Backbone as numpy.savetxt, mean C-alpha at the origin, in Angstrom:
# Nx Ny Nz CAx CAy CAz Cx Cy Cz
3.35 -10.14 -5.33 2.37 -9.42 -5.82 3.03 -8.55 -7.13
4.31 -8.12 -7.11 4.66 -7.52 -8.27 5.04 -8.38 -9.55
5.65 -9.53 -9.36 5.69 -10.23 -10.51 4.21 -10.68 -11.20
3.03 -10.75 -10.24 1.92 -11.25 -10.95 1.10 -9.54 -11.49
1.59 -8.45 -10.98 1.04 -7.53 -11.54 1.68 -7.32 -12.89
2.88 -7.74 -13.20 3.64 -7.75 -14.54 2.59 -8.62 -15.36
2.69 -9.90 -14.76 2.31 -11.10 -15.36 0.71 -10.75 -16.17
-0.14 -9.69 -15.36 -1.18 -9.65 -15.71 -1.44 -8.26 -16.64
-0.21 -7.72 -17.06 -0.18 -6.67 -17.77 0.39 -5.49 -17.50
0.61 -5.24 -16.21 0.87 -4.06 -15.50 2.35 -3.51 -16.42
2.46 -2.28 -16.86 3.46 -1.83 -17.36 4.35 -0.60 -16.86
3.90 -0.07 -15.72 4.75 1.10 -15.25 5.74 0.73 -14.18
5.86 1.56 -13.62 7.22 1.38 -12.29 6.24 1.27 -11.25
6.96 -0.20 -10.52 6.50 -0.72 -9.05 7.64 -0.09 -8.18
6.84 0.31 -7.21 7.72 0.48 -6.23 7.31 -0.30 -4.63
8.36 -0.86 -4.15 8.14 -1.77 -2.89 8.87 -0.95 -1.77
8.05 -0.70 -0.65 8.39 -0.35 0.57 8.60 -1.35 1.68
10.11 -1.82 2.00 9.76 -2.53 2.71 11.67 -2.36 3.75
11.90 -3.06 4.52 13.38 -3.34 4.92 14.21 -3.54 4.22
15.61 -3.03 4.15 16.75 -2.93 3.22 16.96 -4.12 2.96
16.88 -5.40 3.82 17.51 -6.67 3.45 16.25 -7.29 2.81
15.18 -7.26 2.77 14.09 -7.60 2.00 14.17 -6.87 0.81
14.13 -5.87 0.39 14.27 -4.97 -0.59 15.47 -5.68 -1.44
16.41 -6.02 -1.10 17.53 -6.48 -1.81 16.97 -7.86 -2.56
16.54 -8.80 -1.27 16.30 -10.16 -2.05 14.94 -9.70 -3.02
14.31 -8.85 -2.82 12.80 -8.72 -3.67 13.63 -8.26 -5.25
14.56 -7.42 -5.11 15.13 -6.91 -6.36 15.84 -8.17 -7.20
16.36 -9.06 -6.25 17.39 -10.02 -7.00 16.39 -10.81 -7.48
15.08 -11.35 -6.70 14.15 -12.16 -7.34 13.62 -11.40 -8.59
13.08 -10.54 -8.53 12.27 -9.86 -9.58 13.04 -9.84 -10.96
14.47 -9.41 -10.61 15.34 -9.28 -11.86 15.76 -10.56 -12.53
15.62 -11.83 -11.61 15.87 -13.18 -12.11 14.83 -13.44 -13.23
13.34 -13.05 -12.78 12.25 -13.54 -13.77 11.78 -12.28 -14.45
12.65 -11.21 -14.78 12.41 -10.52 -15.86 11.96 -9.32 -15.70
11.62 -8.88 -14.31 10.94 -7.69 -13.79 11.80 -6.97 -13.69
12.28 -5.71 -14.60 13.11 -4.77 -14.39 12.83 -3.52 -13.76
11.40 -2.75 -14.01 10.88 -1.65 -13.80 10.68 -1.43 -12.16
11.20 -1.90 -11.55 10.94 -2.00 -9.86 12.07 -0.92 -9.22
11.27 -0.15 -8.30 12.23 0.94 -7.42 11.92 0.13 -5.87
12.93 0.52 -5.07 12.63 -0.07 -3.66 13.11 1.19 -2.92
12.29 1.28 -1.83 12.40 2.21 -0.71 12.42 1.52 0.41
13.29 1.90 1.51 13.15 1.77 2.98 13.21 2.59 3.90
12.88 3.96 3.52 12.29 4.88 4.56 11.38 5.71 3.82
10.66 6.42 4.83 9.44 7.13 3.91 9.95 8.36 3.34
11.07 8.83 3.46 11.51 9.91 2.41 11.91 9.32 1.34
12.44 8.34 0.80 12.60 7.77 -0.32 11.30 7.10 -1.08
10.37 6.69 -0.03 9.03 6.46 -0.53 8.21 7.50 -1.07
8.51 8.78 -0.53 7.56 9.93 -1.05 8.38 10.27 -2.53
9.66 10.26 -2.44 10.51 10.71 -3.69 9.82 9.66 -4.75
9.82 8.40 -4.21 9.43 7.50 -5.33 7.83 7.63 -5.82
7.22 8.07 -4.81 5.57 8.12 -5.34 5.52 9.66 -6.02
6.23 10.46 -5.77 6.32 11.87 -6.66 6.86 11.58 -7.96
7.79 10.82 -8.04 8.23 10.52 -9.49 7.20 9.65 -10.23
6.43 9.26 -9.83 5.37 8.31 -10.64 4.54 8.98 -11.61
4.50 8.62 -12.88 3.66 9.02 -13.63 2.33 8.24 -13.41
1.24 8.70 -13.74 -0.05 8.14 -13.84 -0.76 7.81 -12.80
-1.67 6.89 -12.77 -2.34 6.59 -11.31 -1.65 5.76 -10.50
-1.75 5.64 -9.23 -0.99 4.72 -8.15 -1.81 4.14 -6.97
-1.55 2.49 -7.05 -2.42 1.66 -6.54 -1.46 1.50 -5.25
-1.95 1.50 -4.03 -1.27 1.42 -2.84 -1.70 -0.04 -2.14
-0.77 -1.29 -2.18 -1.06 -2.50 -1.84 -0.59 -2.64 -0.24
-1.11 -3.01 0.75 -0.59 -3.73 1.99 -1.50 -4.67 2.51
-1.05 -5.70 2.29 -1.79 -6.78 2.77 -1.11 -7.60 4.26
-1.94 -6.78 5.14 -1.45 -6.94 6.57 0.01 -6.68 7.08
0.82 -5.99 6.20 1.85 -5.15 6.33 1.48 -3.90 7.10
1.06 -3.19 6.67 0.44 -2.14 7.47 -0.04 -2.38 8.90
-0.97 -3.12 8.88 -1.47 -3.26 10.28 -0.63 -4.09 11.21
0.58 -4.34 10.54 1.63 -4.77 11.69 2.55 -3.67 11.88
2.75 -2.69 11.44 3.57 -1.67 11.48 3.64 -0.91 12.41
4.53 -0.47 13.15 4.27 0.53 14.41 3.78 1.73 13.96
3.14 2.23 15.25 2.38 3.53 15.08 2.78 4.52 14.23
4.26 5.01 14.54 4.77 6.17 13.89 4.81 5.71 12.84
4.87 4.51 12.02 5.37 4.42 10.48 3.71 4.51 9.91
2.61 3.99 10.35 1.44 4.47 9.81 1.13 5.74 9.78
1.56 6.47 10.89 0.92 8.00 10.61 1.93 8.65 9.82
3.15 8.22 9.76 3.96 8.90 8.26 3.30 8.72 7.41
3.24 7.49 6.76 2.15 7.04 5.80 1.10 7.66 5.40
0.09 7.65 6.51 -1.17 8.36 6.35 -1.29 9.71 5.98
0.04 10.40 6.59 0.11 11.91 5.98 0.90 12.05 4.71
1.33 11.03 4.19 1.85 11.34 2.68 0.80 11.57 1.55
0.90 12.61 1.22 -0.10 13.25 0.10 0.63 13.36 -1.09
0.61 13.04 -2.26 -0.64 11.97 -2.58 0.16 10.92 -2.54
-0.29 10.02 -1.54 0.05 8.49 -1.47 -0.76 7.60 -2.70
-1.58 7.95 -2.88 -2.24 6.74 -3.95 -3.62 7.10 -4.21
-3.99 6.70 -5.88 -5.08 7.13 -6.29 -6.17 5.86 -5.94
-5.70 4.74 -5.37 -6.56 3.71 -4.97 -5.85 2.86 -4.07
-6.53 2.14 -3.30 -5.97 1.25 -1.85 -6.63 -0.01 -1.94
-5.47 -1.19 -1.98 -6.21 -2.18 -1.26 -5.15 -2.65 -0.08
-5.86 -2.77 1.00 -5.22 -2.95 2.57 -6.16 -4.49 3.06
-5.10 -5.16 3.29 -5.99 -6.07 4.11 -5.49 -6.22 5.53
-6.12 -6.06 6.92 -5.71 -6.05 8.04 -6.30 -7.04 9.09
-5.88 -7.39 10.22 -6.47 -8.17 11.21 -6.90 -6.82 12.25
-7.88 -7.32 12.88 -8.87 -6.33 13.71 -7.80 -5.81 14.84
-7.02 -6.41 15.41 -5.96 -6.21 16.46 -4.72 -6.91 16.33
-3.55 -5.90 16.22 -2.37 -6.70 16.46 -1.44 -6.26 17.24
-0.98 -7.02 18.46 0.12 -6.44 19.20 -0.31 -5.20 20.00
-1.71 -5.25 20.43 -2.36 -4.19 21.30 -2.95 -3.06 20.39
-2.66 -2.97 19.32 -3.18 -2.00 18.37 -4.80 -2.29 17.87
-5.55 -1.55 18.09 -6.73 -1.39 17.30 -6.76 -0.96 16.02
-6.69 -1.98 14.93 -6.67 -1.49 13.69 -7.78 -1.14 13.22
-9.15 -1.72 13.56 -10.27 -1.17 12.94 -10.56 0.29 13.26
-10.16 0.68 14.42 -10.04 2.30 14.90 -9.11 3.05 13.96
-7.73 2.52 13.68 -6.73 3.28 12.96 -7.13 3.15 11.48
-8.26 2.29 10.80 -8.36 2.39 9.40 -9.48 3.22 9.44
-10.37 3.34 10.33 -11.25 4.54 10.37 -10.74 5.70 10.45
-9.83 5.99 11.35 -9.37 7.42 11.08 -8.33 7.87 10.06
-8.01 6.44 9.32 -7.29 6.84 8.24 -7.94 7.16 6.87
-9.13 6.76 6.88 -10.14 6.97 5.57 -10.35 8.77 5.46
-10.58 9.65 6.18 -10.79 10.79 6.27 -9.52 11.71 5.84
-8.26 11.08 5.77 -6.97 11.61 5.57 -7.04 11.89 4.02
-7.62 10.84 3.50 -7.71 10.76 1.79 -9.43 11.12 1.16
-9.58 12.48 1.30 -10.93 12.84 1.11 -11.35 12.98 -0.64
-10.28 12.48 -1.39 -10.86 12.07 -2.59 -11.00 10.84 -2.92
-11.25 10.08 -2.10 -11.11 8.42 -2.08 -12.38 8.06 -1.52
-12.92 7.22 -2.20 -14.35 6.42 -1.84 -13.84 5.28 -1.13
-14.05 4.78 0.14 -13.87 3.85 0.72 -14.96 2.76 1.07
-14.37 1.50 0.88 -15.47 0.40 1.40 -14.55 -0.74 2.33
-15.06 -1.27 3.53 -14.64 -1.89 4.23 -15.54 -2.95 4.27
-14.57 -4.39 3.95 -15.34 -5.41 3.58 -14.49 -6.71 4.80
-15.47 -7.48 5.60 -15.04 -8.44 6.32 -14.58 -9.29 5.67
-13.67 -10.51 5.76 -13.28 -11.59 4.94 -13.98 -12.67 6.07
-14.95 -13.28 5.41 -15.60 -14.36 5.72 -14.99 -15.47 6.24
-13.80 -15.92 5.51 -13.21 -16.90 5.57 -11.86 -16.93 6.86
-11.66 -15.72 6.99 -10.81 -15.18 8.08 -11.27 -14.35 9.22
-11.98 -14.89 10.13 -12.60 -14.24 11.37 -11.59 -13.27 11.69
-12.19 -11.87 11.76 -11.26 -10.97 12.65 -10.09 -10.16 11.71
-10.63 -10.36 10.22 -9.77 -9.72 9.40 -10.89 -9.12 8.32
-10.24 -7.94 7.45 -10.95 -7.21 7.04 -9.91 -6.80 5.49
-10.72 -6.39 4.48 -10.11 -5.84 3.43 -10.76 -4.57 3.29
-9.84 -3.53 2.83 -10.26 -1.81 3.07 -9.71 -1.55 1.56
-10.90 -1.13 0.65 -10.59 -0.76 -0.66 -10.73 0.70 -0.54
-10.13 1.37 -1.40 -10.36 2.85 -1.72 -10.21 3.14 -3.12
-11.04 3.89 -3.97 -10.71 4.31 -5.07 -10.95 5.72 -5.28
-10.14 6.50 -6.25 -10.19 7.85 -6.20 -11.52 8.13 -7.03
-12.33 9.13 -6.66 -13.58 9.61 -7.06 -12.86 10.81 -8.22
-13.54 10.70 -9.38 -13.59 11.67 -10.31 -14.13 12.69 -10.10
-13.80 14.01 -10.26 -14.30 14.93 -10.24 -15.51 15.33 -11.28
-16.21 15.81 -11.21 -17.45 16.24 -12.58 -17.59 17.57 -12.74
-17.26 17.97 -14.02 -17.14 19.42 -14.30 -18.49 19.82 -14.43
């Protein structure tokens, strides 16, 4: 995803939140293909620091990863303000006994500056996209 973002013209800093071992692999791969403006974080404190140091608008992408994360981690991310200005989340309705539809309904009010839309993925029954975009204030 990171490589594609840069291929499509993204020029900012891309932050990846993952396990330390996977972050090391991602850094190695991305450097080998010429992507150098990447931060990695493996705990929520490091992620919060990276987010707060980011200039400009922030996009949060989680394609099935967040819906497979433990409840405590989901709560830590949901409480992180400001996490992002826009969101692209893909999730399955249920994972390991967790009701993801319920979780993502409770996720949305935590970001009141975001306009949300939830769309079913027709070719993947039991899966959805959750899109969120920051609302501009009108003076």
